[in-house]
N, C-alpha and C positions, 0 to 999 in steps of 0.2 A: 254214197257220199253223206257226210255229216253236214250239219248246219248249226249256226249260232242260234237258230230259232227252232231247233228240234224240241218237241214237247210230247208229253204223255197224252194221248187222245182220251177225251172224256165225253161220254154220251150225253151228259147234261147240257152240253153246248147246243144240242139239237133244239132245245126248247127255251133258250134265253130270250128275255124281253129286251128289245133294242130301243133306245131313246132316239126319236126323230122329231126335232123341232117342238119339244115340249110334250109329246105324247109317246106312249109305249106300244110297240108292236111285236108280235111273235117274230122270231128271226126270219121265218119264211115269208112274212108279210111286210117286213121293213123295207121301204122303197124310197128312192129319191127320183125326182123328175129327170127325164132325158135332157131337159133344158137347164139343168143345174150346172153352175160354173165348174164344180168339181168334176163332173162327168165329162163335160164338153172340153174343158181346158186344163184340168188339174190345177185350178185356181183356188188356192186356199192353204191352210196350215193344219198340222195335226200333232198329237202327242201320244206316246204309249206310256201307260201308268200301271204300276203294280199295286195290287191289294194283297197285303201280307198280314195275317192275324188281325183283321179289322182295321188296319192302318193303310192309308194311301201313301205309299212311300215317295218321299220328296215331292209331294203334290204341289207345293207352292213354287218350287223350282220349275216344274213342268208348266204350270200356268203362267209363270213369268215369261218363259220362253215362247209359249203359245201366243200371248198377247204382244210380245215384242216382235215376233214374226209377222203377226197380222198388221201391226203398225208399219212395218217395213214395206209391206205391199199395199199400203193405203186402204186397208180393210178394217172397219170398225165392228168389233164383235158386240152384238146387242145385249149380252149379259155381262154384268160385272164379274170380277174374279170370284167373289163370294157366291154370286148366283150360279156360276158355273160349277163351283165346288158342291153346292147343294144339289145341282142336277146330277152330278156324278154319284153323290151319296144316295140320292133317291133311286138311281139306276141299280146300284148294288143291293140296296134294301129290297126293292121289288123282286130282284132275283134271288134274295136270301143268300147272298154270297158272303163268305167270311175270309177266305185265304186262297192262295195259289190261283189268283185271278189276274188276267192281263186285260187292260181297258184301252181301247182305241178311241180317242177323242178327235173328231174331225170337224173342222169349220171351213166351209166353202163360201165363196162370195155371194152365192144365192142364185135365183132363177133368172135366166136371160130372156129378153124379149125375142131375140134371134140368135142363132149360133155365131156369135162374133166376140172377139177378145176384149174389146173396149169395156171397161167397167161401167161406162155410162149407159150401156144397154141392159144393165141389171135392174130387174123390176121387183125384187123382193129383198128382205133382210137376209143376211148370211144364214146358210143352212147349218144346223148343229146336229151331229150324230154321235151317239155314245154306244159303242159295241163292247159289252163285257163277255169275256170267255174264261172258262176254267182252263188254265194253262200252267202246267208245271214243267220247268225246264228239264230236259233229259240229263240225268246225272252222268251218263257215259260221256257226253260231250265235254262236260266240265272236267272230267277226269282224263279222258283220252285225247282231247283236243281236236283241232281242225287243221286243214292244209290251206295255204294261200298261194296265189300266183300274181305276179305283177301284170297289170293290164295296161293297154294303150289309152283307154279313156282316162282323161285327166280331170282333176278337180280344180275348177277355176271360175272366174267371174264372167267369162265371155258369153255364157248362156244364162246363168242365174247365180244369185248370191249363195255360195255353198254353205253358209252358216245358218240359213233359214230352213226350218223343217217343213218344206213345201210339199203340197200334194203332188206337184209335178216331180216325179222321181226318175225321169228319163235318164239323167246322168248316172244315177246309181244302178238303174236297170241295165243300161248298156254295159256297165262294168260287171254286173252279175252275169250277163249273157256271155261275156268274154271268159269269165271264170269257169262257167260251165263247160265251155269249149276246151279250156285248158285242163279240165278234169280235176279242178280243185274246188274247195268249199266256198271261198270268197276271193274277191279281187282286191289287191292292194293298189291304191291309186296314188299317183304322184301329182304334185302341184305344177303350175306352168313353168316353174324354174327348175324342175327336175328333182325337187326335194320330196321326201316321203310325206304324204298327207293323211290318208285315212283308208279304211276299207269300205266296200260298197254298202254295208249295213252296220258296221261297228267302228269304234275308234281304236287306233293302233298304238301299241307300246312295244319297246324293246328293253331288254335288260343287258347292260354292258359293264363288266367289271364292277358289279355291285350297284350301279346307277340305273335308274329308270328314265328312259327318254320317250317323249312323244312329240308330235309336231307342234309348231307355234300356235296352231289353232286358227290361223288366218284363212285357211282353205278347207276347213272341216266343220261339221256340225259341233256346236258346243255341248257335248254330251253331258247329261246330268251324272251318269255313272263315271264318266271320264273325270269330272271335277272331284267326285268323291274319292277316286283312286289317287289323284294328285294330292288331295288333302291327307289321305291315310298314309301315303309315303312320308309326308312331312311329319305327321304325328308319330310314326314308328321309326323316324330317323333314317329313312332311306333317301339318299340324294335323288331328286327328281328334277328333270329339266324339260321345259317346252322350248324346242330349238329346231333349227333346220339340220337335216342330215340326209345323206345319200343312200342309195340302194346297197352299195357295197358294204356299208356299215351294218345294214340289216342282215345281209348274208353271213356276216361274221358275229352276229349277236349270240350271247350266251343263252338267252331266253326271249321268247316273244309271246305276247298275249294281246287279246282284244277285249273291249268292254262294251256293254250295252244294257239297257234297262231290263230286258227280259231275262237274260241268263247271267248277268253280272260280269264275272271275269272268266275268260275262256282261253286256255293255252293253245298255242300254235306249235305244231310239231315239225312242220316243214314249210318252206317257201321257195318257189321256183325250182322244185325238186331237190332243194338243199335241206338236209336234215339239220334241225336246230338243236344244239346241245346233244343230248343222248337220244333225242326223238321221243322224249317223255316230258311230262309236266315238270317245270323247273321249281326249285325251292322258293324263290321269291314270288313266283306266280302262285304257288300253293299258299304261301303266307298271306298274300293279298286276297285270295279267295276267302280264307278264314277270317281275316280282319274285316273284309267287306260284309261277310255274313254276321259277324258280331256287331258291326256298325248298324246294320239293318235291325237287328234284334233290340238294340238300344232305343229304337224309335217306337217300339210296340209296348 
């Protein structure tokens, strides 16, 4: 099976230095307490950030989302956005990294006095971890695409706000497990009203009669790459709509693709065992891949 996170393995990752609360540790020695809120409860927020040709791609958008998510869960990050940026830069400099790097930035609520969910029993400032890895997305996935299956796990507010990039990923993990059982690469999740929402680890788009459609965004993560693709559609005069639509529209789409920070734009060749288009990457999907790559290059 393919994955939107397939990457070329790199032995250099065995010796990366990881940032943990202001200090650096060899990957094998980088540790967080078992009493940390992230470990105990999945209580915190995170971001995935790309380093491309010495540029942290869309860094400020990622930091804005990180701090907004932290505010939503009443957690105050002890570093300012500028200080966090400097910590990320220090991490990549210590590791002498230049490009094809994926950075996982994690902020948990901190150490607990006892294993209990109430934030009042937190006895330390939030824990900050920065994990850099050499990760180059597999070109075969971008070219050959992935398969999807509609899952029963829905995306809604009954458990947690689906727009927050929370450390608690149970909703997405449940959808991922369903997808594995269906024998597909990712799960397509519906919202509580039965409309198409998102995939378990990527944002979802269809192409229909020359138009690009994606969900309203009410029940999905506000993806940084998702926003870039919406903007690029407008710049290149492709009609793009954030709207409600049902699964039968998806099954009859001309093209389908998903987006994410790591791999960018990824074609979908089938969903629910229905071949989309000719079962190969579509023209608009290919164009958006190219335009997104050019857009990234303009940042360096």
